[in-house]
N, C-alpha and C positions, 0 to 999 in steps of 0.2 A: 541667354540674356547678355546684353552688352557688358563689357568689362568695366565700363565707367557708370554702371547703374548700381545704386545702393538700395537694398530692400529695407523698408521700415516696418518694424513689427511692434513698436512700443516698448521693447524690452532690451534691445541690444545695441542701440545707437552709441557710437563712440565719438570722442572729440575729433579724432582723425577723420572719421567719416563725415562729420558735420562740416569740417573745413573743406573737404573735398566737394561736398554739395554746394557750399558757399561759393566755390570757385568753378562750378559748372557741371558737376556730375548730375545725372538724372536720378530719379527715384522710382521705386516700384513699391506697391503696398502688398504686404504679406496676405495671401488669400486665406490662410487658416485663421489669422487674427481678425480679418474682416467679419467673420462669422460672429465674434464677440461684439464687434462694433454694432452690427445690425441687431443683435439680441437686445442691447440696451435701448436702441431706438424704438424697437417694437414694444418693449416693456413700457416706455414712456407713453407711446400712443395708446396702449391698452389702459393705463391708469387715467389718462386724460378722458378717454371715452366713458369711463365710469364716474367721472366728476371728482377725482381725488385732487385736493389742493396741493400744488407743488411749487416751491420757491423758483421763480424765474421762468416758470412755464405757465402757471395759471395765477401767479401773483406778480406784482411789480418787482423792481430791483432796488437794492440798497435801502434807503430810507422809505421807499415805496412798497417794501416787502409786506406791509400789513394790508395792502390793497388787493382784493381778489378781483379777477377779471369777470365781468358779467357775461350774460348770454348774447347781448347785442350792444351796439355802440350808443352810449347816452348822447354823444354829440350829434348823432343823426336827428335827434329830436329838437336840437337847438335851432334858433333862427339861422338860416343859411346853410343848414345841414343838407348834404346831398349824397345819400347812400348809394346811388347808382354809380358814382365815380370811384367808389372804394373797392379795392381788390383784396381777396383773401379774408381770413378770419381775424378776430381780435388776437388770437394767439400768435398768428403769423406776423401781424402788424407789431406786436410787442417785440419780437426778435428783430424784425427789420428796423424798427426805430431805435432799438438798442445800439445797433451798429452805426446808423447814419448820424445819430446825435452825439456819439462818443468820438467820432473822428475829427478831433479839434486840436491836433498837435500843431506846433509852430516851428519855425527854424528851417535850416537847410535839410534836404533830404538825406537819409542814410544811404551809404554806398550800397551798390547792388549785392555785394557779398553778405552784408548784414541782413538785408531783407531776405535773401535766399536762405540764410541760416534760420531766420525767424520762421519762415514757411515750413522748413524741414522739422523744426522743433515742434511747431504747433501740430503738424500732421502726426508726428511720432507719438506725442502724448495722447492725442485723440484715438490713436490705434489701440490703446490699452482697453477700450470698450467700457469706460466708466463715465462717459460724457454725454451720451444720448444723441450724438450726431449720426445722421444716416450715411450709409456707404457711399451713395451717389454724391453727397455734398463733400465728403472726405476725398473722393476721387477727383472731384472738380478742383479742390485745393491743390492736389498733387499735379494736375495738369498746368496750373499756373507756373510751377517750377519747370516742368518739362517742356513747356512751349514758350519759355522766356518772357512770361508776363510778370514784371517785377513791380508790385504796388509801390507808389510813391509814399514814403513814410517820413514826415518831418521828425526831427530828432528829439524835440522837447515836448513833454506833456504827460509823462507817466510818473506816478508817485510810488510805483512798485507795490501796490495793493489797493484795490483787488486786482492783482496782477498788473500787466501793462495794457490797461483797458484802452486808452486812447490810441497808442500806436497800433495795437492789434485790430482796432476798428478801421484804421486806414488800410490795413492789410485785407480785412474782410469786405470792405465796402466795394472793392474792385470786383470781388466775386459776385456782387449784386449788380454790377454794371455801373457803379458810381465811382466817385473819386478820380484819381489820376494814376497812371502807371507808365513804366518804361517798357517798350517792346522793341527789340533790335536796337537798344540804346536810345531810342527816340521817345521823348516825353509826349504822351497823348492822354486823352480821357480814358477812364477805366472801360467804358463801353466800347471805345474804338480799339483798345488793346485786346479785349475779348474777341471782337469781330476779326481783327487781323490774325489772331491765334486759332480761329475756328471754334470758339467756345461760346456757350450760351450763358446768360446770367442765371443765377440760382435764386429760387424763392425759398427762404428759410422756413424750417418746420420747428417743432417743439424744441426749445432749449438750444437751438443751433447757433443763434446769435451769441448767447452766453458762452457756449463751448468754443466759439471762434475768438472771442475777444477777452476771455478771462484766463490769464495765465502769465507765466514769467518769461515769455519768449524773447522779448527785447533784451532784458538784462542778461539772459543766458547766452543769447547770440553774441552780444558784445563781449561778455566774459570769455567765452570759448575762443573767439578770434583774437582777443587780447592775449590770452595765455599762449596761443599758438605763436604769436609774435615774440612774447616775452621768453619763451623757452629758447628761441633762437638768439635773442638779445643777451641772455645771461651767458650763453656760450660765446657770443661775440665779446662780451665784457671780459671773460677769461682770456680770450685771445689778445685783446687790447692790453690787458694787464701784463700778460706774458711778454708781449713785444716791448712794452715799456720797461719791464724788469730787465730784459736783455739789453736794451738801450742804456740802462743804468749800470750794466755789469753787476747786477744785484746778487743778493744772498739767498740761497734756496733751502737752508736748514729749517726755516719756518714752515716748509711744506712737507716735511718728512712724514711718512705714515705713522711712525711710532709716536710722533708729536700729537697727531690728531686722534690717535686711539685713546688718548687721555681725556678727550672732550668730544665724544663721537656724535655730534649733531650730524644728521645724514647729509645735509647740504654742504656743511663745512668739509666733511671727509671727501665728498665727491669733488668739491672745488679744488682742494689740495691735490687730489689725484689728477685732475684735468690740468692743472698748472704744471705739475711734474711732467706729464705727457707732452705738453706743448713746448716745454724747455728741453726735452730729450735731445741730446746731441749738441747742446750749446757749449761753445768754448769761451763764452762771455760770462755766463753765470759763475759765481764763486771764483773769479779770476784773482790772482794775487794782486794786492794793492799796488805794489811797486811797478807792475807792468803797464799800468794804465796812465797814459800821458793826459795832460789837459790841453784844451784848445788854446792856440795863440794865433792872433791875427796874421794872415799872410803878408809877407813882405817880399820884394823882388829877389833878395838874396837869401831867402829862407832855405832853399835847397840847392845843393851843388849839382845833383844829377839831373839830366835833361828830362827824364821821365817824371821825376819828383816835382820838377818845376811846373808840371801841369795841374798840381794839386791847388785847392783853393783855401788851404789852411796851413798853419805851422803847428808844431807840438812842443810841449815843454814839461819839465819836472823841476822840483827843488831838491837839492841834496841836504840831508840832515847831518850836520857835523857831530862828532863824537860828543862834544860838550853839551849837546841838547838831547842826548839819549839816556841820561841818567834816570833810573827807575823804569826804563822801557827796554832794558837789555834783552829780556825774553822775547819781546815782540820783534826786535831787530835781528834776533837769531833766526826767526822764521821768515822774515821779510827784509828785503834790502832797504837801505835808508834813503828812499826817494819818495817824495810826495808829488803825485801827479794829479789825476782827476779824481780818483776814488778816495773818498774819505776813509781814514783808518778807524772804522767802527764796525763792530761785529753784527749790527742789526740795522736794517733799513727802516725808513719812515713807515708809519702806519699804513699809508695808502698802498704800500708794496707788501709789507710784512703781514698785514691783517686781511689780505684779500680772501683767504678761505673763510674767515669769520664773517665778513661783510657779504661777499657774493653768496656764501653758503646760506646765510640768514634769508637772503632774497629768494634763494632756491627753495628753502623750506616754506616761505610764504606762498610761493607759487604752487608747491606741492599740496598745501592745505587747500588752497582754492580749487585745484584740480579735483581733489577728493569730493568737494562739495558739488562742483559742476558735473562730475561723472554721475553722481546720484540723480541730479536734477534732470539730466538728459533723458532719462527713462522714467520720470515721475509724472503723475497726474496732477495738474496744477489749476484746474478750474473748479467751479463750485455751482450748484451742489454736485456731489458724487453719486453716481447711480450704481446700485448693487442689485441687479435684477435677480440674482440667484442666492440672495442672502438667506441663510438657513434660519428657520424659526421666526421669520419676519411676521409681525402681527399688525403693524401700522405702517403707513407709507413712510414715516420718518426713519424706519429701520432699513428701507431700501433706497431712499433718496435722502442723503445725509448732507446737511449744510456744515461745512468745515472751513478751514482756513489755508488750504494748500496754495492758494494764490499769493499768499504773503511772502514777499521776497527777502525777508530778513536773513535767511541762511546765506543767500547769495550776496546780499548787501554787505554783511560783515566780512565775508570772505574777500570781497572786492575792496573793502576798506583796508584790509591788511595788505593787500597787493598795492593798493594806491599809495600807502605809506612807504612801501619798499622801493617803488620806482625812483623817487628822488634820492634815496640812499645810494642806489647803484649809479645814478648819474653823478651824484656828489663826489664819490670816491674816484670816479673816472676823471672828473674835472680837476681834482686834486693831483692826480698823477700827471695830467697834462700840464698843469701849472708848474709842477716840480721840474718838468722837462724844459720849460722855456726860461725859468728863473736861474740866472747864473749863480745865485747864492745857494741853490739847492740841487743843481743838475749835475753835480760831480764832474766838472771839467768840460762840459759841452759849451759851445758858444751861446752867448746871450741871445735869446729868442731864436736859437738854432739857425743863425745866419752870420756870415763872416763880417759884414759891415765895416770893411776897411776904410771906407770914405765917410762913414757916419750918415749914410743916406738910406739905409735898409732897416725896415721894421720886422722883417721875417715873420715868425709865427706869433708875434705879440697879440694881435687882435683875434686870432683864433681862440685864444683863452677867454677873451671878453665874450665872444658869442657863447661859448660853453658856459660861462658864469651866468649869462642872462637866461639861458635855457634852464639851468639848475634852479635859479631863483623862481622862474615861472612854474616849474614842476613843484617846488616846495610850496608855493602859495596855493596851488591847486590840490594839495594832498589832504586838505581838511576833510574828514569823513562826512559824506552826506547822510550816512545811515544814522547819525546821532541826532538828527534834526527832523522830527516828524511834524507834518502839518496836517491836521485832520481834514477829512473830506466827507462828502455826501451827508451834509447836515449832521455830522458827528456820528452817523451810523458806522462810518469807517474812521474810527477815531485814533488809530495808530497805524501809520504806514511806514514802509521800509526805505523809500527813496533809493531802492536798489538799481532802478533804471538809470538814474543820474550817476550813481556810483560806477556802474559798469561802463557807461558811456565815457565818463571821465578817464577811466583806466585805458580804454581802447584809444582815446585821443592822446593820452600821455605817452603811449608807446612810441609815437612818432618822434617826440622831442628826445626821449631816451635814446632812440636810434641815432639821432643827429649828434648827441653828445659823444657816444661811443665812436661814431665815425670821426669826429674831430680829434679824439684821442689817437685813433689809429693813424690818421693823417700826420699828426705831430710825431707819433712814435716812430713812424717809418723814416721821417727826416732824421730824427735823433739816432736811430739805429744805423743809418748810413754813416753819420759822422763818427759814431763810436767804432764801428767796424773799420772804417777807412783810417782813422787816427791810429788804432792799434796795429793795423797791418802796415801802415807807413812806418811805424816804429820798428816792427819786425823786419821790414825790408831794409831799413837803415842799418839795423844790427847785422843782418845777413851779409852785408857788403864787406864785413870784416875789419873795418877801420873804426875802432871804438871812439876815436877822437871826434868823428862826426856825431856820434851820439852824445858825447860829452858837451858838444856845442849847444845842445838843446837843454842842458841842465843849468839852472840858475844856482847861485850861492856857491859856486865852485871856488876852492881856495886858489890863491895865486900860485905860480909855478914854484916859487921858493918857500912856500908855506910848509910847516912841519906836517900838516895833514894831507899834503898834496898826494903823497904815495897811497895813503889809504883811500882817498877819493878815486884815484885812477883804478886801483884794484877793484873797488866797488862798482865803478862804471863798467869795467870789463865783465864783471859778474852779471850786471844788468844786460849788457849786450849779449852775453852767452844765453841768458834766460829767454830773451826775446827771440834770438836766432833759433833757439831750440824748441820754441813753441809751435804748435800747429796753427794753421790758418784760423784767424779769429772770425767766428760767425755765430749767428743766432741758432736756436733750436730748429730742428727740421720743420716742424709745423709752422713756427713763427716765420722762418725763411720762406716757406711756400706762400703764406699770406702776404708777406712783404713783396715777393715777386709779383703777385697778382695786383697789388696796389701799384707797383711800378709799371705795369703794363698800361695803366690808365693815367698815372700821374708821375711825371719825372721829378727827380731830386731838384730842389730849389737852391741853386748856388747864389743867386742874386734875386732881389725883389722882382716879382712879376704879378700880374693879375691873378688872384687866387680863387675867384668866384667859380671858375670852371673846375678847379681842383676839388673844392668843397662839394660842388654838385656831384662830381663823379664818385667821391668817397662815400657820400650819403647814399647814392644809388647802389654801390657795392654792398654796403651794410644792409640796406633795405631788401636786397635780393637774397641775402643769406649766402651769397657766393663764397665769402671768406671762411665760413665755417662748414661749408659743404652740406 
C-alpha cells in the first residue's frame, strides 16, 4: 500500500492522520471492519422485510417521526399523479429527499482541506458498523476523496444538532449526482465531477441518507484543522515572546523551573521550559543594567572612528552622582552608577513576565479541546444507532436505538474555550509589540524603532495599529455561539449546540492570530537589531582603550575641576572595563536562528520605506511554520 494512504477502521483515526488526509493523503477502508458495516446493513434490510417500524427508515424524520411510510404513494392517486415517472420505493425516496432538501447552506464554499477532512470523518464514523450504510455506498464515499471530487459546501447553515445536517447534505448530494463539486480545482456540477472521476451516482438504500448527513463532521473537521494551526501558533507566540524579551534585555528569573513547580499548571510549566530553551545562549537576557546604553539620534560628529561613522545611531548614559545614591548604596555596590536604556527594576512588565501563565493557559485550553476532538474522531455520531448483535433484544427498539450522539455540545463548549483563548494570546502579543515601539516603555530603544533624525520617519508606528485592529476584531468575535440555542424542526429539536458556528469561527480566527504574531516578530526583529548593535557599539568603543571616548557618551558628567570628577572618571573606567570584557552581545541561539530567517526575507529598516511587502513576507513565514520548524 502507498505510504501516503491512511486506512480508516472507525477506531484509530488521529488528528495528525486527518490533517494529512485534508492535505491530500489517500484513504483505504479496513476490510475486517467492512464486515461489521455490511452486517448492520443486512440487519436493517431484514427488519424492513418483516415490517418493523424503524425511525428514519420506515418513518419520517424530526417532527415527522410519527408518520409511518405506507405501502404505496398516496400522491399517485391525486390529480396529476404519474406513478410511471417515479423511480425506486418510498423507502429509497425518503433517503433521497432527506439529502436533496437539506442541502441549503449559504455563503462562501469551505476550503478543500475542510471538505476532505469532513469526508474522512464521515467515512471513519460509518466504519464503526452502527449506521446501517452499505459497503458499496461507503466505498463510493471513499472514492470521492481518492479521485479528487470535492463537494462544494457553503460555510453557513448548521446548528450543530442534529449534527451538521445541511453541510453534510451538500457533501452527500454529490454522491447522488447532484449539487456542485470541485474536480482538479475546477468548479463543476456534481454529475460532471462524478463523470470526470469515472464514478456512477449512488441510489440510497435504508437509512443511508440519514447515515450520510447526520453527524458532527463539519464542526470536527474545522476544530481539528484549527488545533493543528493553533499548536504551531502557540509555539510561534513563544518564539515571538522570547525575541521580544531578548530585544528588551529582559529578566529570566520568572521562568525558572523551581518557580513554576509551585504552580504546576501543565501549559504554564511547558511554556516556561520553552522560553528558557529559546533564550539559551543569550548574552542579552539578565544583562547588568549599567551596560545597556539608550538610543540617541545620530549626528554627524557622533563617532570619531570611520567604521563607527557608518552607524545610524548614537548611544548615551546618564551618570548618577554620589549625592543621588543615598539609600541605594547596596544597589550601586552591585551595579555601576550609570542609567542607560535598561530601567533599574528587578521585574519586567506583565506581557514579558507572565508569558508562562498566559501562553500556558492557552495551551491548556487547546489540550482540553484536543482531548474532546480525539474522542470524537472515532465516535459514532448519527441517529438512530444500529446494534444488530444486541444480546437479549426482544423489541426493535433494543437494536435500533434513538439517541443524541449527533448533538455537538461537547465540541461546541471545547471550541468556546479555545475561542476565548485566541484573543488572549493575540492581546499579550500586541502589548509586547506596543511596548517595543513606545519610547516610554521600550527601555532605551528609539521611538517607533526608527532613527527619525529629520522628523520624517514613522517607523513601526502603524504596525501596532494593525495589530490593535486585529486584536479588537478577535475579541468581538470571541462571544461563545454555544450559549445561544435557537430551536429547530418545529421544536422537535429544541436545544441545539451551534458547534458548527463555534468551530468555524475558531478556524477563521487562527488567521488573524497568525497575523498578530507575525507583526510582533517583524517588530521584535527590528528592535533586536537595535539592541544588539547599540550594545556591541558600546563594547567596541570600550575596547579601543580610550575611556574618554566612552565618557563623551555620558550625560551629567561633572566639570573637570569639580570635586566628584575623579570619582566620575574612575567609574567610567570601570564601565569601559566591564564593556570591553563582555562577550559579544547576542540573542539566544533559537531566537538568533529565527531572526536570521526573517532577515533573509526582510532587511533591517534604517529609514522609512514601503512596508507592505515586509508585512506580507513575515505573515507568510509565520503561516508556513518555517520559523518554529
